[in-house]
C-alpha positions in Angstrom: 0.1 -0.1 0.0 1.1 3.5 -0.5 1.0 6.1 2.1 -2.5 7.5 2.1 -1.4 11.1 1.9 -2.3 12.7 -1.3 -5.8 12.3 -2.9 -4.2 10.3 -5.7 -2.5 7.9 -3.3 -5.7 7.2 -1.5 -7.3 6.4 -4.9 -4.6 4.0 -5.7 -5.4 2.3 -2.3 -9.1 2.5 -3.2 -8.3 0.6 -6.5 -6.2 -2.1 -4.7 -9.1 -2.5 -2.3 -11.6 -3.1 -5.0 -9.5 -5.4 -6.8 -8.7 -3.0 -10.0 -5.2 -3.0 -9.0 -3.0 -5.7 -7.6 -0.2 -4.7 -4.7 2.3 -5.7 -7.6 1.1 -2.9 -9.7 2.4 -0.6 -6.9 5.8 -1.8 -7.5 5.9 0.7 -10.3 5.9 3.5 -7.7 9.6 3.9 -7.6 9.9 3.7 -11.4 7.3 6.5 -11.8 9.1 8.8 -9.5 12.5 8.1 -11.4 10.6 8.8 -14.7 9.3 12.1 -13.3 5.5 11.2 -13.4 3.1 10.4 -10.7 2.5 6.5 -10.1 -1.2 6.8 -11.2 -0.3 8.2 -14.7 2.2 5.6 -15.2 -0.5 3.1 -14.4 -3.0 4.9 -16.8 -0.3 4.8 -19.6 0.4 1.4 -19.4 -3.4 0.4 -19.4 -3.4 -1.1 -15.9 -6.3 1.3 -15.0 -8.7 3.5 -17.0 -10.2 6.8 -16.4 -13.5 4.9 -15.7 -11.7 2.9 -13.0 -10.8 6.2 -11.4 -14.0 7.7 -11.6 -15.5 4.8 -9.9 -12.9 4.9 -7.0 -13.6 8.6 -6.3 -17.3 8.5 -6.4 -18.0 5.1 -5.0 -14.9 4.4 -2.7 -14.0 7.8 -1.5 -17.3 9.4 -1.8 -16.1 12.5 -4.0 -19.3 14.4 -5.1 -20.2 15.7 -8.5 -20.9 19.6 -8.7 -22.9 21.4 -11.2 -20.7 24.3 -11.9 -23.6 26.2 -13.6 -25.2 26.6 -10.0 -21.9 27.1 -7.9 -20.1 30.4 -7.5 -16.4 29.8 -6.7 -15.1 32.1 -3.4 -13.1 34.9 -4.9 -10.4 34.2 -2.3 -10.1 30.9 -3.6 -9.6 32.1 -7.2 -6.8 34.2 -5.9 -4.8 31.1 -4.9 -4.3 29.9 -7.9 -2.7 31.6 -11.1 -4.6 31.5 -14.3 -1.6 29.9 -16.0 -1.7 27.0 -13.5 -5.4 26.8 -13.5 -5.4 26.4 -17.3 -2.2 24.2 -17.5 -3.7 21.8 -14.6 -7.4 22.1 -15.7 -8.5 22.9 -12.0 -11.0 25.5 -10.8 -10.6 26.6 -7.2 -13.7 26.7 -5.5 -13.3 27.3 -1.9 -10.6 27.4 1.0 -11.2 26.1 4.6 -8.5 26.1 7.5 -5.8 25.7 4.6 -7.4 22.8 2.5 -8.2 24.0 -1.1 -11.0 22.4 -2.9 -10.8 22.4 -6.7 -13.1 21.1 -9.4 -11.7 18.8 -12.1 -13.1 17.6 -15.3 -11.0 14.6 -16.0 -10.8 12.0 -12.9 -7.1 11.2 -14.0 -6.4 14.7 -13.0 -6.4 13.7 -9.5 -2.9 12.2 -10.0 -1.5 15.8 -10.3 -3.1 17.2 -7.2 -0.1 16.6 -5.2 2.0 18.6 -7.1 -0.3 21.3 -7.1 -0.3 20.9 -3.1 3.3 21.4 -3.0 3.3 24.3 -5.1 0.7 26.1 -3.1 1.9 25.1 0.4 -1.6 23.6 1.3 -3.7 20.7 1.1 -5.7 20.2 -2.1 -9.1 18.0 -2.6 -11.2 17.7 -5.5 -14.9 17.5 -6.8 -15.9 16.2 -10.0 -17.7 18.2 -12.7 -18.4 18.1 -16.4 -15.5 18.8 -18.6 -17.3 21.3 -20.9 -18.6 23.0 -17.9 -15.0 23.1 -16.6 -13.8 24.6 -19.5 -16.3 27.5 -19.8 -15.8 28.2 -16.2 -12.2 28.5 -16.5 -12.8 31.1 -19.4 -15.2 32.8 -17.2 -12.9 33.1 -14.3 -9.7 33.5 -15.8 -10.3 34.5 -19.1 -9.4 32.7 -22.6 -5.9 31.6 -23.4 -4.3 33.4 -26.1 -5.1 30.6 -28.7 -8.3 29.7 -27.1 -12.0 30.7 -28.7 -14.7 31.5 -26.1 -16.9 28.8 -27.3 -16.0 25.5 -25.3 -15.3 22.4 -27.1 -17.7 19.4 -26.4 -16.6 16.8 -23.9 -14.7 13.9 -25.5 -13.7 11.5 -22.7 -15.8 8.3 -22.5 -16.2 8.7 -18.8 -18.1 12.1 -18.9 -21.0 10.2 -20.4 -20.9 7.7 -17.7 -23.8 8.2 -15.1 -22.8 8.6 -11.5 -22.6 5.3 -9.6 -25.1 4.3 -7.0 -24.8 5.9 -3.7 -23.0 4.1 -1.0 -24.9 3.9 2.3 -23.0 5.2 5.2 -22.7 2.6 7.9 -24.0 3.0 11.3 -21.8 4.3 14.0 -21.0 1.9 16.8 -19.1 2.5 19.8 -15.7 0.8 19.8 -12.1 1.4 20.4 -10.3 4.4 18.7 -10.0 3.6 15.1 -9.5 7.2 13.5 -6.1 7.8 15.2 -3.9 6.7 12.4 -1.1 8.9 11.3 -1.7 11.7 9.1 -5.4 12.3 9.0 -4.5 15.4 7.3 -7.7 16.5 5.6 -11.4 16.8 6.4 -12.6 14.7 3.7 -9.9 12.0 4.0 -10.9 11.8 7.8 -14.5 11.4 7.0 -13.7 8.8 4.1 -11.8 6.8 6.8 -15.2 7.2 9.2 -17.5 6.0 6.5 -15.6 3.1 5.5 -16.5 1.5 8.8 -13.8 2.7 11.3 -15.3 2.3 14.7 -15.8 5.3 16.8 -14.1 6.4 19.9 -15.4 4.6 23.0 -16.7 7.3 24.9 -20.3 6.2 25.6 -21.6 9.9 26.6 -22.7 11.7 23.6 -26.1 11.0 22.1 -27.2 13.1 19.2 -30.7 11.6 19.0 -32.1 14.3 21.3 -31.5 16.7 17.9 -34.7 14.9 16.6 -36.8 16.6 19.0 -35.5 20.0 18.0 -36.2 21.5 21.5 -33.9 24.7 22.0 -33.5 23.6 25.7 -32.4 20.1 25.2 -30.0 21.5 22.3 -28.5 23.9 24.8 -27.9 21.0 27.3 -26.3 18.8 24.4 -23.7 21.7 23.5 -22.9 21.9 27.2 -22.3 18.1 27.4 -20.4 18.1 24.4 -18.0 21.0 25.4 -17.5 19.2 28.9 -16.8 15.9 27.3 -14.5 17.3 24.9 -12.5 19.2 27.6 -12.6 15.7 29.6 -11.2 13.8 26.6 -8.3 16.2 26.2 -9.7 17.6 22.9 -8.1 21.0 21.3 -11.1 21.3 18.7 -14.5 20.2 18.1 -15.7 19.4 14.5 -19.2 19.1 12.9 -18.3 17.8 9.4 -21.1 17.1 6.7 -20.9 14.2 4.6 -23.6 12.8 2.1 -26.6 12.2 4.4 -25.0 12.3 7.7 -22.9 14.6 9.9 -20.0 13.7 12.2 -18.9 14.9 15.6 -15.3 14.7 15.8 -12.8 15.6 18.3 -9.0 16.5 17.6 -7.2 15.0 20.3 -3.3 15.0 20.6 -3.1 16.0 16.8 -5.4 13.4 15.5 -8.9 13.2 14.7 -11.2 10.9 16.8 -14.9 10.1 15.7 -17.2 10.5 18.6 -20.8 10.2 17.0 -22.9 10.6 14.0 -26.5 11.6 12.9 -28.6 12.5 10.0 -27.4 15.5 8.2 -31.1 17.0 8.5 -30.4 17.2 12.2 -27.2 19.2 12.1 -28.6 22.8 11.7 -30.1 22.6 15.2 -26.7 21.7 16.5 -24.8 24.2 14.8 -27.4 27.1 15.7 -26.9 25.7 19.5 -23.1 26.2 19.2 -23.6 29.5 17.4 -25.8 30.8 20.3 -23.3 29.6 23.0 -20.6 31.5 21.5 -22.7 34.5 20.8 -22.2 34.6 17.2 -25.8 36.1 16.5 -28.2 35.6 13.7 -25.8 34.5 11.0 -27.5 32.5 8.2 -26.3 29.2 7.1 -25.4 30.5 3.9 -22.8 32.9 5.2 -19.5 32.2 6.9 -19.5 33.0 10.6 -16.6 33.5 13.3 -17.1 34.1 17.2 -14.8 34.0 20.2 -16.0 33.8 23.8 -14.6 33.2 27.4 -16.4 30.5 29.3 -16.4 28.6 32.4 -16.7 24.8 31.6 -16.2 21.8 34.0 -14.6 24.3 36.6 -12.0 25.5 34.0 -11.6 28.6 32.1 -11.7 28.1 28.5 -11.5 30.5 25.5 -13.7 29.1 22.5 -13.2 30.2 18.8 -16.0 29.1 16.5 -15.7 29.1 12.6 -18.7 28.0 10.6 -18.5 27.9 7.0 -21.2 26.7 4.3 -19.7 24.0 1.9 -21.2 22.1 -0.8 -21.8 19.3 1.6 -23.4 21.3 4.2 -22.3 23.6 7.1 -18.7 22.8 8.5 -18.3 24.0 12.0 -14.9 24.1 14.0 -14.6 25.0 17.6 -11.2 25.6 19.1 -10.7 25.0 23.0 -7.9 26.8 24.8 -8.0 26.2 28.5 -4.8 27.8 29.3 -3.2 29.7 26.5 -0.6 31.4 28.8 2.0 33.5 27.3 3.6 32.8 23.7 6.8 30.7 23.5 9.9 32.5 22.6 11.7 31.7 19.5 14.3 29.4 21.3 11.5 27.3 22.7 10.1 26.7 19.3 13.6 25.0 18.2 15.1 28.1 16.6 18.8 28.2 16.7 20.6 30.9 18.6 22.0 32.7 15.6 18.7 32.8 14.0 16.9 34.0 17.2 19.5 36.9 17.4 18.8 38.0 13.8 14.9 38.0 14.1 15.2 39.8 17.5 17.3 42.4 15.9 15.0 42.8 12.9 11.9 43.5 15.6 14.0 45.7 17.6 15.4 48.0 14.8 14.2 46.7 11.4 11.7 48.0 8.8 9.9 46.5 5.9 8.1 43.3 5.5 9.4 40.2 8.1 7.5 37.3 6.2 7.0 33.9 8.0 6.0 31.2 5.7 5.1 27.6 6.2 2.3 25.2 5.2 -1.0 24.6 7.1 0.0 23.2 10.8 3.5 24.0 10.3 3.9 26.4 13.3 3.5 29.9 11.5 1.3 31.2 14.3 3.6 30.2 17.2 6.5 32.0 15.5 4.2 35.0 14.9 3.2 35.5 18.4 6.8 34.9 19.6 7.7 38.0 17.5 4.9 40.1 18.6 5.6 39.3 22.3 9.4 40.3 21.7 8.2 43.4 20.1 6.1 44.2 23.0 8.6 43.4 25.6 11.0 45.9 24.1 8.6 48.8 24.2 7.1 48.6 20.5 3.5 49.7 20.0 2.0 46.7 17.9 -1.2 46.3 16.0 -2.1 42.9 15.0 -5.0 41.6 12.7 -5.8 38.1 13.3 -8.1 35.5 12.0 -7.9 33.5 15.2 -6.6 34.9 18.5 -4.6 32.2 19.9 -2.7 34.2 22.4 -4.1 37.4 24.3 -1.1 39.7 24.7 -2.3 42.8 27.0 0.3 45.4 25.4 -0.9 44.6 21.9 -3.9 45.9 20.0 -5.4 42.6 18.5 -8.2 42.7 16.1 -10.3 39.8 15.2 -11.4 39.3 11.6 -14.7 38.0 11.0 -15.1 36.3 7.6 -18.7 37.0 7.4 -18.3 40.8 7.8 -17.9 43.2 4.8 -15.0 44.8 6.5 -11.9 42.4 5.6 -8.5 42.2 6.8 -7.2 44.9 4.3 -9.5 47.4 5.8 -8.1 46.6 9.4 -4.6 46.9 8.1 -5.4 50.4 6.3 -6.9 51.7 9.7 -3.7 50.4 11.5 -1.4 52.4 9.6 -3.0 55.4 11.3 -2.9 54.2 14.7 0.6 55.5 15.4 2.0 52.1 15.8 5.7 50.8 15.5 4.7 47.4 14.2 1.9 46.4 12.1 1.2 42.5 12.0 -1.2 40.1 10.2 -1.7 36.4 10.6 -2.3 35.6 7.8 -2.1 37.3 4.2 -4.6 35.6 2.0 -5.8 38.0 -0.8 -3.6 40.3 -3.1 -5.3 43.4 -1.2 -3.8 42.2 2.1 -0.4 42.1 0.4 -0.7 45.5 -1.2 -1.5 46.9 2.3 1.5 45.4 3.8 3.7 46.6 1.1 2.1 50.1 1.8 2.9 49.8 5.6 6.2 49.0 4.9 6.6 51.9 2.6 5.7 54.2 5.3 8.6 53.0 7.5 6.7 50.5 9.8 8.0 46.9 10.6 5.2 44.6 9.1 5.2 41.0 10.5 3.2 38.8 8.3 2.5 35.1 7.9 1.7 33.4 4.6 0.9 30.0 3.4 3.8 28.5 1.3 6.2 25.5 1.4 9.0 27.9 2.4 10.5 31.3 1.9 10.8 30.9 -2.1 7.5 29.3 -2.5 5.8 31.9 -0.5 7.3 34.8 -2.5 6.2 33.3 -5.8 2.8 32.6 -4.5 2.5 36.4 -3.5 3.6 37.4 -7.1 1.1 34.8 -8.6 -1.7 36.4 -6.5 -0.9 39.8 -8.3 1.7 41.6 -6.1 3.5 44.1 -7.9 7.1 42.6 -8.3 9.1 45.9 -7.7 7.0 47.1 -5.0 7.1 43.6 -3.2 10.8 43.2 -3.6 11.5 46.7 -2.1 9.2 45.9 0.9 10.7 42.4 1.8 13.6 42.5 4.3 13.5 39.4 6.2 11.9 35.9 5.3 11.4 32.9 7.6 10.2 29.4 6.3 9.5 26.7 8.8 8.0 23.4 9.7 7.0 21.4 12.7 8.3 17.7 13.5 7.6 15.4 16.3 10.5 14.8 18.7 11.7 11.4 19.8 10.5 10.1 23.1 13.6 10.4 25.4 12.6 7.2 27.4 12.5 4.8 24.5 14.8 6.3 21.9 17.1 3.8 20.3 19.6 3.9 17.3 18.0 2.7 14.1 19.4 1.3 10.8 17.3 3.2 8.2 18.5 3.8 4.8 16.8 7.1 4.6 19.7 8.4 6.7 21.9 8.1 3.7 19.5 10.3 1.6 19.6 13.4 3.9 21.2 16.0 1.6 24.4 17.1 3.5 24.4 14.1 5.8 28.0 12.9 6.9 29.0 9.3 6.3 28.0 7.3 9.5 25.4 9.6 10.8 23.3 8.0 13.4 19.5 8.3 13.6 17.7 7.7 16.9 13.8 6.8 16.8 11.6 6.0 19.6 10.2 2.4 19.7 7.2 3.2 21.9 6.7 3.1 25.8 4.4 3.8 28.5 5.6 7.5 28.9 4.9 8.1 25.1 1.7 6.1 25.0 3.2 3.8 22.7 3.7 6.4 19.9 7.7 6.7 20.2 7.1 10.8 20.2 7.0 13.2 22.9 6.5 16.7 21.7 7.1 18.8 18.7 10.1 21.2 17.7 10.5 23.5 14.6 13.0 23.4 11.6 13.6 26.7 9.9 15.1 28.7 7.1 16.0 32.4 7.6 16.8 34.7 4.8 17.7 38.4 4.9 16.5 39.8 1.5 19.8 41.0 -0.3 20.0 42.9 -3.5 20.5 40.0 -5.6 17.2 38.3 -4.2 15.2 41.3 -4.6 16.4 41.7 -8.1 15.1 38.3 -8.8 11.9 39.0 -7.2 11.6 42.3 -9.0 11.5 40.8 -12.6 9.0 38.3 -11.3 11.6 35.3 -11.7 10.5 31.8 -11.2 11.0 29.9 -8.0 14.2 28.1 -9.4 16.0 31.5 -10.1 14.7 33.0 -6.7 15.8 30.0 -5.0 19.3 30.0 -6.6 19.7 33.7 -5.6 18.7 33.0 -1.9 21.2 30.2 -1.8 23.9 32.4 -3.2 23.0 35.1 -0.5 23.7 32.4 2.3 20.1 30.9 3.1 20.7 27.6 5.0 18.2 25.2 3.5 15.4 23.8 5.9 17.0 20.3 5.4 20.1 21.6 7.1 18.2 22.4 10.1 16.4 19.1 10.1 19.7 17.5 10.1 21.1 19.3 13.0 18.2 18.0 15.1 18.6 14.3 13.9 22.3 14.4 14.8 21.2 15.8 18.3 18.9 12.7 18.6 15.9 14.9 18.9 14.1 13.5 15.6 14.3 10.4 13.6 15.1 10.2 9.8 11.5 8.7 9.2 10.0 11.5 10.7 12.1 14.2 9.0 11.4 12.4 5.6 7.7 12.4 6.4 7.7 16.3 6.8 10.6 17.4 4.4 10.0 14.6 1.8 13.9 14.5 0.7 13.5 10.5 -0.1 10.8 8.7 -2.0 
């Protein structure tokens, strides 16, 4: 089996499960990567599978829906995430982005095998829905304009699979209590997690939450249920509560120790009452189900002070609601506690104390960008700087900082708050995170006024982040002159100190820059770490002062390769070097480093 990470990889697993592929077919994976194409594409070219096989796996095994683009309007913010050139070249239409996961429409099922590359380019997870090829073609013209050699009249669909009617609906199995079954490694996407659920994985054995009371639709009983769920989640050690719609059901899911645990499910028709109950608890107000909503409230639950942040978003499947639970946010960690080396810490502190321009923090979703962001803000406040921070989710309250929470359901966006912040007589303007080109333009404008601008941005690293800003529509010369310092980062799990042992892993020899004979330690699992082999997380970083040569490459909108070459010539230490140093210290294993940085296949 291949690792169930990207959507294409999950399709291959589904094809093996249904018998369309044999495990022997997957022996071509190494050959495919050597040839520079995806394993799925290689199997298609050799006739081992057909587009019809892929379509059936997507719809019947993974539950990927079909969408009628004629009645669906993509989010403007999602359209900004993918350049017109990329959208046309890959035949994908961005539909919406939720918590760092971008959903795109594809017309050819085989294109699912290219989404992994798109995810790497964008620095975020990518999922897909199926649409008719002709409607996709027309939608690309509508939203991105025709290509230079393309007529406005869309060609008729030619692929045989397009005329194939969707397969029968697969009934979702009933939820039955049992031992934890969803806590396998890397449930990285909402749909992936739900796919695992409806495949029959047992629910977490909690025995407390009963969603049947929603059938009564009594406001009082719903209020009691909301309180019960919140208390139960805290007792289970959950950091977030999810209500996830899927087909005819919705699922109550907790995130516990970084993994998703299914608690219960109920018919989708009952979800609205529970969503409204949570909105009322967090005092969001009368926000319709068709609009996004964001709310934050302090509450006392189970004798504990808790900060709840609610985010509700309408999706093609129904309302998706996530509530984060922060019981003791405390003060932000400093940079050293996040795992940053001393030299980089000094450079960033000096930038915060005396610098100007944009200090850009880049990383993928769940890469620790916000932790670095708050560490920088806390240091700015500690040295007497006045700070104005625009945030989409307040993870730490810092009394000396003016923190503004952006509501996605409001007509006032982050760019407007940034514009106001420039008139607030502050030394530092910050935003977590830049998402639209208007945000980038405001950050550049603030930097031009002599402010220090601390901003986070979704990207696989500094170079990928800068290239994405250019693709969003940032003016190259202005962006180049505004950027002064960059940080790229990822999070890796650290070895359990009680069960770490030397391991013989051939991956060690593939680490770029590794000296011969370097030894990797890995946790084997013990009572101290709950059998996981891990005990905490740390960051791996790359840091880049934007020199004139790097700015020159950005100013001419060079491609990512040329910008990277300029950055390396300017002395940027690659992020793999940071990871290698932590491996040599025995903090992380080679396997974990490869899981995050993907240097070996």
